[in-house]
C-alpha positions in Angstrom: 165.7 53.7 18.8 163.0 56.7 20.2 160.1 55.9 22.1 156.9 55.2 20.3 154.7 57.8 20.3 150.6 56.0 20.3 147.7 58.0 18.6 146.2 57.3 22.3 148.8 59.8 23.7 148.6 62.4 21.6 144.7 62.7 21.9 145.1 62.6 25.0 147.6 65.5 25.2 145.8 68.0 22.8 142.5 67.3 25.4 144.6 68.4 28.4 146.0 71.7 26.1 142.7 72.1 24.7 141.2 72.2 28.7 143.7 74.2 30.0 143.7 76.8 27.4 139.4 76.7 27.6 139.7 77.0 32.0 139.5 80.7 33.1 142.9 81.6 35.2 141.8 80.6 38.9 142.7 76.8 36.8 146.1 75.9 37.1 146.6 72.6 36.1 145.1 70.6 34.0 143.5 68.3 36.8 141.9 71.7 37.9 138.1 71.3 38.2 135.4 72.8 35.7 134.1 75.4 37.7 130.3 75.2 35.7 130.3 71.3 38.4 130.5 73.1 41.0 128.4 76.0 41.2 125.4 74.4 43.0 125.7 73.3 46.5 122.5 70.8 46.7 124.4 69.0 43.6 127.4 66.5 42.8 129.9 68.6 45.5 132.3 65.6 46.2 136.2 66.2 44.8 138.0 63.4 45.8 142.1 64.3 46.7 144.6 63.8 43.9 147.7 63.0 46.3 145.6 60.6 48.8 142.0 59.0 47.3 141.3 58.1 50.4 140.5 62.0 51.5 137.8 63.2 49.8 136.2 67.2 50.4 132.8 69.3 49.3 133.7 72.1 46.9 131.3 75.0 45.9 132.8 77.6 43.4 129.4 79.8 43.7 128.9 82.6 40.7 130.4 85.7 43.0 133.9 83.6 43.0 136.3 85.6 41.1 136.6 84.3 37.6 139.9 86.0 37.1 142.9 86.1 39.9 143.9 84.6 42.7 140.0 84.0 44.8 139.5 83.4 48.6 138.5 80.7 49.4 137.3 79.0 53.1 137.6 76.1 54.4 134.6 74.2 55.9 135.3 71.4 59.0 132.3 69.2 60.3 132.3 67.2 63.5 131.2 64.7 62.1 132.7 64.1 59.3 129.3 65.0 57.0 131.4 67.7 55.1 128.0 68.1 52.9 126.0 69.2 56.0 128.2 71.7 56.9 129.0 73.1 53.0 125.2 73.9 53.3 125.6 76.0 56.2 128.2 77.8 54.6 127.4 78.2 51.2 125.0 81.5 51.6 128.0 82.7 53.6 130.5 81.6 50.2 127.9 83.4 47.9 127.7 86.5 49.7 131.2 86.5 49.7 132.8 85.5 47.2 134.4 82.8 48.8 135.0 79.3 47.3 133.7 76.3 49.9 135.9 73.2 50.3 135.2 71.0 53.3 136.5 68.1 54.3 134.7 64.5 54.9 136.9 62.9 56.9 138.4 65.6 59.5 136.0 64.5 62.7 135.8 65.2 66.5 138.8 63.2 66.7 142.0 61.9 67.1 143.7 65.6 66.6 146.6 63.2 64.0 143.6 62.4 61.9 141.7 65.9 61.6 145.9 67.3 60.3 146.3 64.4 57.8 142.9 66.2 56.5 143.6 69.1 56.5 146.3 68.7 54.9 144.8 66.2 52.2 142.8 69.7 51.6 145.0 72.5 51.5 147.3 70.5 49.0 144.4 69.2 46.7 142.8 73.0 46.5 146.3 74.7 46.1 147.0 72.0 42.9 143.4 72.8 40.9 143.0 75.9 41.6 144.2 79.8 41.6 143.8 80.8 45.5 144.6 83.7 47.6 147.6 83.4 49.1 146.7 84.6 52.6 142.8 85.7 52.2 142.2 82.5 53.0 138.9 81.6 55.6 138.2 78.6 58.2 134.9 77.6 59.5 132.7 74.6 61.7 130.9 73.5 64.7 131.6 72.2 68.0 134.2 69.7 66.8 134.4 71.1 63.8 135.0 74.8 65.1 137.7 73.4 66.8 139.2 72.1 64.0 139.3 75.8 62.7 141.0 77.4 64.7 144.1 74.8 64.9 143.8 75.2 61.0 144.6 78.8 61.8 147.2 78.4 64.2 148.8 76.0 61.9 148.7 77.9 58.8 149.2 81.6 60.1 150.5 83.1 57.0 147.4 81.6 55.3 144.4 81.7 57.6 143.3 85.0 57.8 139.9 84.6 59.4 138.1 81.5 61.4 134.2 81.0 62.3 133.8 79.2 65.1 129.8 77.9 66.2 128.9 76.3 69.4 133.0 75.7 70.3 136.2 77.4 70.6 139.4 77.0 71.7 141.3 73.4 70.1 141.3 71.4 73.1 143.6 68.2 73.5 146.6 70.0 71.3 150.2 72.0 72.5 149.3 74.8 69.9 149.0 78.3 70.7 148.4 81.7 68.1 151.4 82.5 66.5 149.9 85.5 64.1 148.4 88.6 65.1 146.4 89.0 61.6 143.7 86.4 62.7 140.6 87.6 63.3 137.5 85.3 65.0 134.5 85.5 65.3 132.3 83.3 67.7 128.7 81.9 67.4 127.3 80.9 70.6 124.2 79.3 71.7 122.8 81.1 75.1 121.7 77.4 76.3 125.2 76.0 75.3 126.6 74.7 78.0 130.0 75.7 76.4 128.5 79.0 76.9 129.7 79.9 80.4 133.4 78.8 80.9 135.0 77.3 77.1 134.0 80.6 75.3 135.4 83.5 77.9 137.9 81.2 77.9 139.1 81.0 74.3 138.0 84.8 73.9 140.4 85.4 76.0 143.7 83.2 75.5 143.4 84.9 72.1 142.4 88.6 73.2 145.4 88.2 75.2 147.5 87.2 71.7 146.5 90.3 70.1 144.0 88.8 68.5 140.6 90.1 67.3 137.5 88.5 68.4 133.9 89.0 68.8 132.0 86.9 70.5 127.8 86.7 69.2 125.4 84.7 70.8 121.7 83.3 69.7 119.0 81.5 70.6 119.3 78.1 71.1 121.9 75.4 72.3 124.6 73.6 70.9 123.3 74.3 67.1 124.0 75.8 64.2 122.7 79.3 64.4 120.5 80.8 61.7 121.2 81.5 58.5 121.1 84.9 59.1 123.2 85.4 62.3 125.9 82.7 60.7 126.1 85.4 57.6 126.4 88.1 59.1 129.2 86.3 61.2 130.8 85.5 58.2 129.9 89.2 56.5 131.8 90.5 59.8 134.7 88.4 58.9 135.1 89.4 55.4 134.9 93.1 56.4 137.8 93.1 59.0 140.5 90.0 57.7 143.9 91.0 57.2 142.8 95.0 57.9 145.0 96.2 61.0 142.5 98.4 62.6 145.5 100.4 64.1 146.5 101.4 60.4 146.4 104.4 58.0 144.8 106.4 61.4 146.0 109.7 62.0 146.4 110.6 65.6 143.3 111.5 67.7 144.8 115.2 68.8 143.9 116.7 72.3 144.1 120.2 72.6 147.2 121.5 70.7 150.3 122.0 73.2 148.6 120.8 76.4 150.6 119.0 78.7 150.1 115.3 78.3 148.9 115.7 74.2 150.2 112.1 73.4 147.9 110.6 71.1 147.6 106.8 70.5 150.3 105.3 69.1 149.8 103.5 65.7 150.0 100.1 66.3 147.6 99.3 69.9 150.7 96.5 71.7 152.4 100.4 72.7 149.8 100.8 75.6 148.8 99.4 78.9 145.7 99.7 80.7 145.3 100.2 84.3 141.8 99.9 86.6 140.4 102.6 88.0 137.5 101.5 90.2 135.7 103.0 93.4 134.7 98.9 94.4 138.4 97.9 94.8 139.8 102.3 95.8 141.7 102.4 92.7 142.6 105.6 91.8 144.9 106.3 88.8 147.4 109.9 89.6 149.2 111.3 86.9 151.6 114.4 87.4 152.0 117.3 85.9 153.7 120.9 85.7 153.7 124.3 84.0 149.8 125.1 83.5 149.9 128.4 82.6 146.1 128.6 82.9 143.8 127.4 85.7 142.7 123.9 85.0 139.1 123.8 84.1 139.7 120.1 82.0 140.5 117.1 81.4 140.7 114.2 79.1 141.8 111.1 78.7 141.9 107.9 76.8 140.4 104.8 78.0 138.8 100.9 77.4 135.4 99.8 79.0 136.1 95.7 80.3 134.4 93.2 82.3 136.4 90.7 85.1 136.2 87.0 83.8 136.6 85.4 87.6 136.1 82.1 85.9 138.7 82.2 83.3 140.9 84.9 84.6 140.6 87.1 81.6 139.6 90.4 80.8 136.7 90.7 78.2 135.8 93.6 76.4 132.1 95.2 77.4 130.0 98.2 76.4 130.9 101.5 78.6 130.2 101.6 82.3 128.7 104.3 83.8 129.8 107.5 83.0 130.4 109.1 86.5 133.9 109.6 87.8 135.7 111.3 90.8 138.2 113.6 89.9 140.6 115.2 92.1 143.3 117.8 92.4 146.5 117.5 94.5 149.6 119.6 94.4 153.0 117.7 94.7 154.4 116.0 98.1 157.9 115.1 97.6 156.4 113.4 95.3 153.1 112.1 95.7 149.7 113.8 95.8 149.2 115.5 98.9 145.4 116.8 100.1 143.5 117.2 97.6 142.6 121.0 97.2 140.0 120.2 94.9 137.4 117.0 94.1 134.1 116.9 92.8 132.3 113.6 91.4 131.4 114.3 87.5 129.2 112.5 84.4 131.7 113.4 81.9 131.4 112.8 77.9 133.0 109.9 76.5 133.1 109.3 71.7 134.2 106.3 70.8 137.2 106.4 68.0 138.5 105.2 65.7 141.0 102.8 67.5 141.4 99.6 69.0 143.1 98.8 71.8 144.4 94.8 71.5 142.6 94.7 68.5 139.6 94.0 70.8 138.5 96.6 72.8 137.1 100.4 71.8 139.1 102.8 72.7 137.4 106.1 73.7 138.0 109.1 75.0 136.5 110.7 78.6 136.0 114.6 78.8 135.3 115.9 82.0 134.9 119.5 83.1 135.2 120.7 86.4 132.4 122.7 87.8 134.7 125.7 88.2 138.7 126.1 87.7 140.9 125.2 90.0 144.0 127.7 90.3 146.7 125.0 90.5 150.4 125.2 88.2 151.3 122.0 89.1 151.0 119.0 90.9 148.7 115.7 90.7 145.3 114.9 89.1 143.9 111.8 90.2 140.7 109.7 88.3 138.7 106.8 89.5 135.8 105.1 88.4 132.1 105.4 90.4 131.3 101.9 88.7 127.9 101.0 88.8 127.5 97.9 86.9 130.1 94.8 85.9 131.9 96.9 83.1 135.3 98.8 84.4 136.1 101.5 83.4 140.1 101.2 82.7 142.4 104.0 81.6 145.2 104.1 79.1 149.1 104.8 80.2 150.6 105.6 77.1 153.7 104.5 75.4 155.5 108.2 76.0 155.8 110.7 78.8 157.5 111.3 81.5 156.8 108.4 83.2 155.5 110.2 86.3 152.3 108.6 87.4 151.2 106.9 90.7 148.2 104.1 91.1 146.6 103.7 94.7 146.6 99.7 95.6 143.4 98.7 97.5 141.4 99.6 100.0 144.5 100.8 101.9 145.4 103.6 99.7 148.8 102.5 98.7 150.4 104.2 96.5 152.7 102.5 94.0 154.7 103.8 91.0 155.1 102.5 87.7 156.9 102.9 85.1 153.9 103.8 82.3 152.6 107.3 82.3 148.5 108.1 81.8 147.9 110.2 78.8 145.8 113.3 80.6 145.5 116.5 78.6 144.7 118.9 81.1 142.8 122.0 79.6 141.8 126.0 80.8 138.7 127.4 80.7 136.2 126.8 77.9 136.2 129.6 75.4 132.8 131.7 74.5 132.3 133.1 71.2 130.1 135.7 69.4 129.9 136.9 66.7 129.0 140.2 66.1 127.8 142.3 63.2 127.7 145.9 62.0 124.3 145.7 59.9 122.3 142.6 58.7 120.4 143.4 55.7 120.9 145.5 52.7 121.3 145.4 48.5 124.3 144.3 46.4 127.0 145.3 46.6 126.9 145.1 51.0 129.4 146.1 53.3 129.2 144.4 56.4 131.6 145.5 59.5 132.0 141.7 61.9 133.8 141.6 65.2 133.9 138.9 67.6 133.8 138.8 71.5 136.0 136.3 73.2 135.1 135.4 77.0 136.9 132.7 79.1 140.5 132.2 80.9 142.1 131.1 77.4 145.3 132.5 76.7 145.9 134.7 73.9 144.4 134.2 70.2 146.9 133.9 67.5 144.4 132.6 64.8 140.7 133.9 63.3 139.1 132.1 61.4 136.1 133.5 59.2 133.7 131.8 56.8 131.2 134.4 55.1 128.6 132.1 54.0 129.3 132.9 49.9 132.7 130.8 49.6 135.1 133.5 50.8 137.4 132.6 54.2 139.2 134.9 55.4 142.0 133.7 58.4 145.0 135.2 60.0 144.9 137.2 63.0 142.1 140.2 62.3 139.2 140.1 64.6 137.0 142.7 63.2 137.1 142.2 59.4 134.8 143.7 56.4 133.7 141.9 53.6 131.5 142.5 50.9 128.2 141.0 50.1 128.4 141.3 46.0 125.4 138.7 45.2 121.9 138.5 46.9 120.7 135.8 49.3 121.0 134.6 52.7 124.2 133.6 54.2 125.1 132.7 57.4 128.9 132.8 59.3 130.5 131.2 61.2 134.2 131.3 63.1 136.7 130.0 64.3 138.7 131.4 67.0 142.4 129.3 68.4 144.7 129.5 71.3 148.1 127.5 72.1 145.6 125.5 74.3 141.5 124.9 72.2 139.5 126.2 69.5 135.8 126.9 69.7 133.5 127.1 66.3 130.9 129.7 66.6 128.1 130.4 63.7 125.6 132.8 63.4 123.1 131.2 61.1 120.6 133.0 57.8 122.6 136.2 59.5 123.1 138.6 56.4 119.8 139.0 54.2 121.3 140.6 50.5 118.3 141.2 48.4 117.8 144.0 45.3 116.6 147.4 46.9 112.8 146.9 48.5 109.8 149.2 47.3 108.2 150.7 50.6 104.7 150.7 48.4 102.0 148.8 47.1 100.7 145.6 48.6 103.3 143.3 47.0 106.0 145.3 48.7 104.5 145.7 51.7 104.9 142.0 52.0 108.4 141.4 51.0 109.4 144.4 53.1 107.2 142.2 56.4 109.0 139.1 55.1 112.1 140.3 54.8 111.4 142.1 58.7 110.5 138.7 60.0 113.4 136.9 59.1 115.8 139.9 60.0 114.2 139.3 63.6 114.3 135.8 63.7 118.0 135.9 62.6 118.8 138.8 65.4 117.2 136.6 67.7 119.4 133.5 67.1 122.0 132.9 69.4 125.9 132.1 68.2 126.4 128.1 68.6 129.0 127.0 70.6 132.0 124.4 69.6 134.6 122.5 71.0 
């Protein structure tokens, strides 16, 4: 006998069908939540979990959340189980970044078993009711809620991509350890918070050691939430940096072409090592070089700035230290540096690169120019940072090279061999380029014979690239080309000269003035002539700009 179909069941089935059809695609089932019911964080936001009615969470679906396709979500945790309070703290950030916000009412300061049950209940319920991004998920909270947020990232490394930790960090009392390097962490900590001096540096150090990018942002105050602006800035940083490998898709930073140690940062940061070069401890890095055909005049290397935290036993990122280094050049003595043939203290230039080392440390390019070129075709380069503050400069050792690297160890200066190879580029004297023009003004068509002067012990020129300023570019082996200007105007001329070792750009601004034939009679003509002469005088007095 076929089962009886009640009219009530038919009506319910039709209602659920219409409900699922009426909702946007982020609703997965008939149990999906009506977005309009949860778009006000100050209203009724409570949701009872379907699978476990003893568990609940506060839900906010901002109008900025995607209406089609998977949506990002931020899971929140409160130390006292007051999901509404944490939701209100995070709601402006959720609105700004388009995150759905779900904050547990059952996760508290402990025990961890209860926290994990609450986390699993919220994840299951939101995944059942909402169309969520599989990987773009965040977590945040304050104090014990911060520790729960980091614990969630450790428990679900394939889902959570960023965490906001306020007033606390490491999930103490658990055996959890990071198993991902795709996570990014923003820590907001009050300067008067007792966790500021120990817990947070320890957390950052452990995260850095695990290859996790972590930024610490102090704010005035104690063990509390920061201002709404600070919280939003932290979440904004998470949204911008999550699921983005700072080392991916970057072309290597080229040092001088064909230089002895022209090694670029690798596509991932884990293949490098950092070595301290510090005057306080007499730590000096030595790199072997060979085959220098021109006197050594410049040095380039990559490095990072860090500070040692003795309380936690971790290196932490810091702002750049002093730009003063001790540079020395040595002949080789049976595989070790001999007595120096040149040593001086140099103030180096320093350039921040778009690369990160170990996802946390800003990679910088350092450049030193010696006071005079040194005739040394092979030998050793020594580099030591003359530290004046807490920040130490660490020189980077690359993943490739000849491995001929030594490091002085302590006050005795004992040289210790290492398998790493320093990324140091040895360069020649700076190139000076000057541009000449046979004539500077006239009427069209104006033919100008150009020439160039190159000074410095830089080796043979392999390419001249002329930019005549009118859209025409001549590239090749021509050091003295002629060019015809067909239109009136004032033209700047630039020249890039390249050797096997370097390239230099020179520019003469407003060098060529092309005008119609100038009348020589009448007041108007006199003024025009005067203006042209003054302009030409300014041009002729100009100097070429030196490039690198």
